[in-house]
KEMAR-987606 format. One record per residue (C-alpha): x, y, z; residue in one letter. Coordinates in Angstrom, 1 decimal, padded with zeros to 4 digits. Example, Ala and Ser with C-alpha at 12.3 -4.5 7.8 and 13.67 -1.06 7.14 Angstrom:
BEGIN
+--------+--------+--------+---+
|     c1 |     c2 |     c3 | r |
+--------+--------+--------+---+
|  012.3 | -004.5 |  007.8 | A |
|  013.7 | -001.1 |  007.1 | S |
+--------+--------+--------+---+
//
This chain:
BEGIN
+--------+--------+--------+---+
|     c1 |     c2 |     c3 | r |
+--------+--------+--------+---+
| -025.3 | -033.9 | -002.0 | M |
| -027.2 | -031.2 |  000.1 | L |
| -025.5 | -031.9 |  003.2 | F |
| -022.1 | -031.9 |  001.6 | Q |
| -022.8 | -028.5 |  000.1 | R |
| -023.9 | -027.3 |  003.3 | L |
| -020.8 | -028.6 |  004.8 | A |
| -018.6 | -027.1 |  002.3 | L |
| -020.3 | -023.6 |  002.6 | E |
| -019.7 | -023.6 |  006.5 | Q |
| -016.2 | -024.8 |  005.8 | F |
| -015.7 | -021.8 |  003.6 | V |
| -017.2 | -019.5 |  006.2 | V |
| -015.1 | -020.8 |  008.9 | Q |
| -012.0 | -020.2 |  006.8 | F |
| -012.9 | -016.7 |  006.2 | V |
| -013.8 | -015.8 |  009.6 | L |
| -010.5 | -017.1 |  010.8 | E |
| -008.3 | -015.3 |  008.1 | A |
| -010.4 | -012.0 |  009.2 | R |
| -009.4 | -012.6 |  013.0 | K |
| -005.8 | -011.8 |  011.7 | K |
| -006.5 | -009.4 |  009.1 | D |
| -009.9 | -007.9 |  009.4 | P |
| -010.0 | -006.1 |  006.1 | K |
| -008.6 | -008.7 |  004.1 | I |
| -010.3 | -008.6 |  000.6 | G |
| -012.1 | -011.1 | -001.5 | M |
| -009.4 | -012.0 | -003.9 | D |
| -006.8 | -012.3 | -001.3 | K |
| -008.9 | -014.7 |  000.7 | L |
| -009.6 | -016.6 | -002.5 | W |
| -006.1 | -017.2 | -003.6 | R |
| -005.4 | -018.3 |  000.2 | M |
| -008.1 | -020.7 |  000.1 | Y |
| -007.2 | -022.3 | -003.3 | K |
| -003.6 | -022.7 | -002.0 | Q |
| -004.6 | -024.6 |  001.0 | H |
| -007.7 | -026.3 |  000.1 | F |
| -007.7 | -026.8 | -003.6 | A |
| -007.9 | -030.5 | -003.7 | E |
| -009.7 | -031.6 | -000.3 | E |
| -012.4 | -028.9 | -000.4 | Y |
| -012.9 | -027.7 | -003.9 | R |
| -015.2 | -024.7 | -004.6 | V |
| -014.9 | -022.4 | -007.6 | G |
| -014.1 | -018.8 | -007.4 | R |
| -017.7 | -017.7 | -008.6 | D |
| -019.0 | -020.2 | -005.8 | V |
| -016.5 | -019.1 | -003.1 | F |
| -017.8 | -015.3 | -004.0 | R |
| -021.4 | -016.2 | -003.9 | Y |
| -020.7 | -017.6 | -000.3 | I |
| -019.3 | -014.5 |  001.2 | I |
| -021.8 | -012.4 | -000.2 | H |
| -024.5 | -014.7 |  000.8 | E |
| -023.2 | -014.8 |  004.4 | Q |
| -022.6 | -011.0 |  004.4 | G |
| -018.8 | -011.4 |  004.8 | L |
| -018.2 | -009.1 |  002.0 | H |
| -016.2 | -005.6 |  002.6 | L |
| -017.6 | -002.3 |  001.8 | I |
| -014.5 |  000.3 |  001.2 | R |
| -015.0 |  003.8 |  002.0 | R |
| -013.6 |  006.2 | -000.3 | S |
| -010.5 |  008.4 |  000.4 | R |
| -011.5 |  011.5 |  002.4 | A |
| -008.0 |  013.1 |  002.7 | I |
| -006.3 |  014.7 | -000.3 | R |
| -002.4 |  013.7 | -000.1 | T |
| -001.5 |  014.6 | -003.7 | T |
| -001.3 |  018.3 | -004.9 | N |
| -000.6 |  018.1 | -008.5 | S |
| -001.5 |  021.6 | -009.2 | R |
|  001.8 |  023.3 | -009.4 | H |
|  004.5 |  024.8 | -011.5 | N |
|  007.3 |  022.3 | -010.4 | L |
|  009.1 |  020.1 | -013.0 | P |
|  007.3 |  016.7 | -013.8 | T |
|  008.7 |  013.8 | -015.5 | Y |
|  007.2 |  011.2 | -018.0 | P |
|  005.5 |  007.9 | -017.2 | N |
|  008.6 |  005.5 | -017.7 | L |
|  006.9 |  002.0 | -016.4 | I |
|  003.8 |  002.3 | -018.5 | K |
|  003.2 | -001.2 | -019.9 | N |
|  006.9 | -002.2 | -018.2 | V |
|  007.2 | -005.2 | -016.2 | I |
|  009.8 | -005.2 | -013.6 | P |
|  012.6 | -007.9 | -014.2 | M |
|  014.5 | -007.9 | -011.4 | R |
|  015.2 | -006.2 | -007.6 | H |
|  015.8 | -002.6 | -007.9 | N |
|  014.5 | -002.0 | -011.2 | H |
|  011.4 | -000.1 | -010.7 | I |
|  010.8 |  001.6 | -007.2 | W |
|  007.3 |  003.0 | -006.4 | V |
|  006.4 |  005.5 | -003.9 | S |
|  002.9 |  006.9 | -002.5 | D |
|  001.7 |  008.9 |  000.3 | I |
| -001.3 |  008.1 |  002.8 | T |
| -003.0 |  009.2 |  005.9 | Y |
| -003.7 |  007.8 |  009.2 | I |
| -006.0 |  009.2 |  012.0 | K |
| -004.6 |  010.0 |  015.3 | V |
| -006.6 |  011.2 |  018.1 | E |
| -006.1 |  014.7 |  019.5 | D |
| -008.4 |  016.2 |  022.1 | S |
| -006.7 |  019.7 |  021.3 | S |
| -007.8 |  019.5 |  017.4 | A |
| -011.0 |  020.9 |  016.5 | P |
| -012.3 |  017.6 |  015.5 | N |
| -011.1 |  015.7 |  018.3 | G |
| -008.3 |  014.3 |  016.0 | Y |
| -005.7 |  014.9 |  013.3 | R |
| -003.7 |  013.3 |  010.7 | F |
| -000.2 |  011.9 |  010.1 | V |
|  001.3 |  010.9 |  006.7 | F |
|  002.8 |  007.8 |  005.9 | L |
|  005.4 |  007.5 |  002.8 | T |
|  006.2 |  004.1 |  001.7 | I |
|  009.0 |  003.4 | -001.0 | V |
|  008.4 | -000.3 | -002.4 | M |
|  010.3 | -002.5 | -005.0 | D |
|  007.9 | -003.3 | -007.5 | A |
|  009.5 | -006.6 | -008.3 | Y |
|  009.8 | -008.3 | -005.1 | S |
|  007.1 | -006.1 | -003.3 | K |
|  009.4 | -005.4 | -000.5 | Y |
|  008.9 | -002.1 |  001.3 | I |
|  012.4 | -000.7 |  001.3 | L |
|  011.8 |  002.8 |  002.9 | G |
|  009.0 |  004.4 |  005.1 | W |
|  008.7 |  007.2 |  007.1 | Y |
|  005.7 |  008.7 |  009.1 | V |
|  005.3 |  012.6 |  009.3 | A |
|  003.5 |  015.1 |  011.2 | P |
|  002.9 |  017.1 |  008.1 | T |
|  003.1 |  016.6 |  003.9 | L |
|  006.3 |  018.4 |  003.9 | E |
|  008.8 |  016.6 |  001.2 | A |
|  011.6 |  016.5 |  003.7 | V |
|  009.7 |  013.6 |  005.3 | Y |
|  009.1 |  011.6 |  002.1 | S |
|  012.9 |  012.1 |  001.4 | I |
|  013.6 |  010.2 |  004.7 | K |
|  011.7 |  007.3 |  003.2 | A |
|  013.7 |  007.5 | -000.1 | L |
|  016.9 |  007.6 |  001.7 | E |
|  016.0 |  004.6 |  003.9 | M |
|  015.4 |  002.6 |  000.6 | A |
|  018.8 |  004.1 | -001.0 | I |
|  020.4 |  002.3 |  002.0 | K |
|  019.5 | -001.0 |  001.0 | T |
|  021.0 | -000.6 | -002.5 | L |
|  024.4 | -002.9 | -003.0 | P |
|  027.6 | -001.0 | -002.8 | K |
|  028.3 | -002.0 | -006.4 | D |
|  024.9 | -001.5 | -007.6 | F |
|  025.2 |  000.4 | -011.2 | N |
|  021.9 | -000.7 | -013.0 | D |
|  018.8 |  001.2 | -014.2 | T |
|  016.9 |  002.2 | -011.3 | L |
|  013.3 |  004.0 | -011.9 | I |
|  011.7 |  005.6 | -009.1 | H |
|  007.8 |  006.1 | -009.9 | H |
|  005.3 |  008.1 | -008.2 | S |
|  002.5 |  010.6 | -008.5 | D |
|  003.1 |  014.2 | -009.6 | R |
|  002.6 |  015.5 | -005.8 | G |
|  004.5 |  018.3 | -004.7 | T |
|  006.8 |  015.9 | -002.5 | Q |
|  007.9 |  014.1 | -005.6 | Y |
|  008.3 |  016.9 | -007.7 | A |
|  010.1 |  019.1 | -005.2 | S |
|  013.7 |  020.0 | -006.1 | A |
|  015.0 |  018.4 | -003.0 | A |
|  013.3 |  015.2 | -003.7 | Y |
|  014.5 |  014.9 | -007.4 | I |
|  018.2 |  015.8 | -006.1 | K |
|  018.2 |  012.8 | -003.9 | V |
|  017.3 |  010.7 | -007.0 | Q |
|  019.6 |  012.3 | -009.2 | T |
|  022.6 |  012.3 | -006.8 | D |
|  021.9 |  008.5 | -006.6 | N |
|  021.7 |  008.1 | -010.2 | H |
|  017.9 |  007.1 | -009.6 | I |
|  015.6 |  008.0 | -012.7 | I |
|  012.4 |  009.9 | -011.9 | P |
|  009.0 |  008.6 | -013.6 | S |
|  005.6 |  010.1 | -012.7 | M |
|  002.1 |  009.2 | -013.7 | T |
|  000.4 |  011.4 | -016.2 | E |
| -002.9 |  012.4 | -014.7 | N |
| -004.4 |  011.8 | -011.4 | S |
| -005.8 |  008.2 | -012.1 | N |
| -004.8 |  005.8 | -009.2 | P |
| -004.2 |  003.1 | -011.9 | K |
| -001.1 |  004.9 | -012.8 | D |
|  000.5 |  004.1 | -009.5 | N |
| -001.4 |  001.1 | -008.6 | A |
|  001.2 | -001.0 | -006.8 | I |
|  002.1 |  002.0 | -004.4 | A |
| -001.6 |  002.5 | -003.9 | E |
| -002.3 | -001.0 | -003.1 | R |
|  000.4 | -001.6 | -000.4 | I |
| -000.7 |  001.7 |  001.3 | N |
| -004.1 |  000.3 |  001.3 | N |
| -003.0 | -002.9 |  002.6 | I |
| -001.0 | -001.2 |  005.3 | V |
| -003.5 |  001.0 |  006.4 | K |
| -007.0 | -000.5 |  005.8 | N |
| -006.0 | -004.1 |  006.5 | E |
| -003.0 | -004.3 |  009.0 | L |
| -003.8 | -001.2 |  011.0 | L |
| -007.8 | -001.6 |  010.9 | H |
| -009.4 | -001.1 |  014.2 | G |
| -006.3 |  000.2 |  015.8 | M |
| -006.4 |  003.6 |  017.8 | T |
| -003.7 |  006.0 |  018.0 | F |
| -003.0 |  009.1 |  020.1 | T |
|  000.5 |  009.9 |  019.0 | N |
|  003.0 |  009.8 |  016.3 | L |
|  005.0 |  007.2 |  018.3 | S |
|  002.3 |  004.6 |  018.4 | Q |
|  001.8 |  004.9 |  014.6 | V |
|  005.5 |  004.4 |  014.2 | N |
|  005.4 |  001.4 |  016.1 | T |
|  002.4 |  000.0 |  014.5 | A |
|  003.8 |  000.8 |  010.9 | I |
|  007.2 | -000.9 |  011.8 | R |
|  005.3 | -004.2 |  012.8 | K |
|  002.9 | -004.1 |  009.6 | A |
|  006.3 | -003.6 |  007.3 | V |
|  007.8 | -006.5 |  009.1 | E |
+--------+--------+--------+---+
//
């Protein structure tokens, strides 16, 4: 029995190590779902035991807190109520979610030797497809609009169902230009009620996966390199 238990633990460890070769920052919950899907019957192990093995072997991740603020919700621009609270998306193009995150780029001319570029993602909350994205040198609204316009191009020509666009209350999303693109395309604006990330959890999560999992360990020296990496990550 002891030998079987040790062998099972080693199997779990090898599974985690192999998964991390492809995705170095893949988290505990996703690892468990993958393991359960592939090995639930042959190498059965409970979720708590799986978690214990990962912690015991020092394979758990330590997340760093966000250092750069991409959302400025202290403004006098019009904001909109949260229309997706307790709402489950029921179809494609029912709810879109959007968020902005930063990516570090090495730059010897910058005071600290690096600068940041900014990624806007627009994702369909039902299918989890990334419909629009744009990497920008600044946080100006014009760049977030480009991500929104990319998403709009994916809509069927005869689309006339209700479509809600949900975001935080940042100046990019509250800007007159961004709202105009939505209303011109019959998209209903929805915004978080406060700065709680849980109010826009789906968008926050996809940005975290792209930046802290799929781009983990990559070094960039220009925006073009970031664009190439993001395109592959989105695919």
